[in-house]
N, C-alpha and C positions, 0 to 999 in steps of 0.2 A: 675802553668804554668812553664814549664821547661826552663832552661837557653837557649836552642836552640830556643824555641818559642819566648822568650823575644828578642833574637838577631834578629830573622827574623822580628818580630814586629817593632823593632827599625830601621832596615834597610829599611823597606817599608815606615815608617813614614818619614824618612829622604830623601827618593828618590823623585825627582821631576817628575819622569815618572813611569808608571807601569813597573814591572819587571817580567821576566820569572823566573821559578824555577831554571833554569840553571844559570842565572845571579846572583840570590841570593846566590846560592851554591858557585859560584866562589868568590863572595864578602866575604863569611864566611869561606873561606879556603877549599872548597870542601866538606863541610858537606852535607849529604842527608837531604834535607829540606822538602820533600814531606809530611811526617807525621806531621811535625811542621805546615805546611801551612793548612792542613786539621784540625788540632787541633785549630788553630787560627780562622779558618772559623767558626767552631762550637762555639768557645768562644764568638765571636762577633754576633752570630745569635740572633736577637731580640733586639739588642742594637741600639743606635742612629746612629752609623756608622757600616758598614759591610765590611768584607774582601771578595772580589769577584774576580773571575777569568774571564777575558775577552780576547778572542783570545790568550790563553795560557800565558797571562801575569796577574799578581796579583796586586791589588790596593785596597786602602780603599776608600769607597764612602759613602755618606749620605744614610741612610735608605730611600727607595722610598716614604714611607708614611710621611716623614718629610721634603722632598725636598722643599715643598712650603714655609717652614719657612725661608729658606735661599735665596729664589728667590727675587731679587730686584724688587721693585714695578714698576720701570721705565725700566726694562729690555726689550730690543727690540729683539724679536725673528725673526731670519732670515728665511723667508719662501721660500721654493723651488718652482720654477715654475713647471707646469705640465710636461714640457719637461724634466727638471732635475730630477723630481721624477721618471718618466718612465725610464730614462737612469740609474739612481741609482738602480732601481729594476732589470733591465736587467743585469747589471754588477754583482749584488749580486747573482742572480740565475744562471747565465751562465758563470761566470768568469773561466778562463781569456778570454776576448773578445776583438776584434778589433773594431774600429769605424765602419767598414763595417758590422761586425756582428750586432752591435747595430742598424744600419740603416736598415738592412734586417729584423730584428725582429719588429722594430717600423713601418716600411713601409714608412718612410720619412727621409729626410736628417737631420743630427744632426749637429748643429753648434759647432765649436770648443769652443765657450764661455760656452756652457752647461757643457762640461767636465771640463773646467777650474774652474767653480764655485764649482763643486764637489771635485776637487783636492784642491782648496783653503780651503774648509771646512774640509779637512783632511779625507774624507770618501772614496775617490778613489785615486789610485796611478798607476803610470806606472810600469808594472811588467815585462818589457822586450820587446822582439820582436818575432813574430811568424816566424819560419824558413820555409817560403814560398817565392816565388818571390816577391820582393819589401820589404820583411821583415817589415810588418806593426807593429806599436806599439800595445801592448796588455795592457788591463787595468784590475785591480782587486780591491777589497775592502781592507780596512786597519783595524788594530786593533781598531783604534779610531771609526770606523763605528760600530764595534761590541759593544764597550763600550757605545757609545751613545744610541744604541737601546737595551741595556741590554741583549746581546746575548753572550753566552760562545763561540759559533762557528756558522758557517753558517748552520750547521745541525739543529739549532733551528729556522731557518726561517720558517714561516708558509707554509704549503703545499697548493696545488691547491684547495683541498676541503675546507680547512679552509678559504682561500681567497674568494671562492665563497660563503661560508656561511656568511662571513662578508659583502658581497655585493661589493667586490672590483674588481670583474672580469666581472660582468654581470649587466649592461653594463659598460665597462671600463671608457669611457668618463664621464658618469654621476657620477661614483664613485669618479673620480679625481676632478670633479667640486665640489662635496659635501665636499670632504676632504680639498681642497686647496683654495676654493673660486674662484672669477672671474679672477685670474691671467691669463694673456695672454701667450700663448705658442708661442715663437718666431719662432718655426720650422713649424708651421701650419698656413694656411690662416684662417682668422676669418670668421664668418658667414656673416658679413657685406661685406667683400671683395668678397665672393662668390656671394652674391646677386648683388653687383655692376657689377661684370663680366657678370652675366647672363643678367642683364638689358642692358648692353652695347651690348651684343650679339644680343638681340632682336631688339635693335635700329638699328643695322647694317643691320638686315634682312629687316626692313621697308625701 
């Protein structure tokens, strides 16, 4: 391993956050670190930890097949509601998008709390404002989103054919129910609400 690779390795181990190649280069006095990063990536291939690039930033992470060894038995996984999952997918595939764009695609109003949950998770960020009347806020995904889902970039998101083959688009509601369980979607009326409204309507007709 070259001195430059050792320096890059030490820099990444000491960093609290993933670093871009540019940031590593600046930290090391302007050295060209691209070959060193690729060399380290190959060096750690097959080991217990890997050097990976996520959203143009580099970091060490546990090998996927060993992640279960480090997971706490009592770890509570935060599950997204169906509404939040839909919004996250829309942002990922169509970014940058406004709230109006999201509502147009979903066909229902989207509560501000749904976007807040995604921003608190670190997966969605405010990316500025669209230069149209009213200058609405636009949203985009974050490097943390790519890292969490193991993507180097948004180009690695599955295509429409892959989603259909996985049963995630046909039908959408059944797929989300199967994936996420019986979580309620706060943005949509429940079946019970619809039945109650229909019963009340018939009662009024009588």
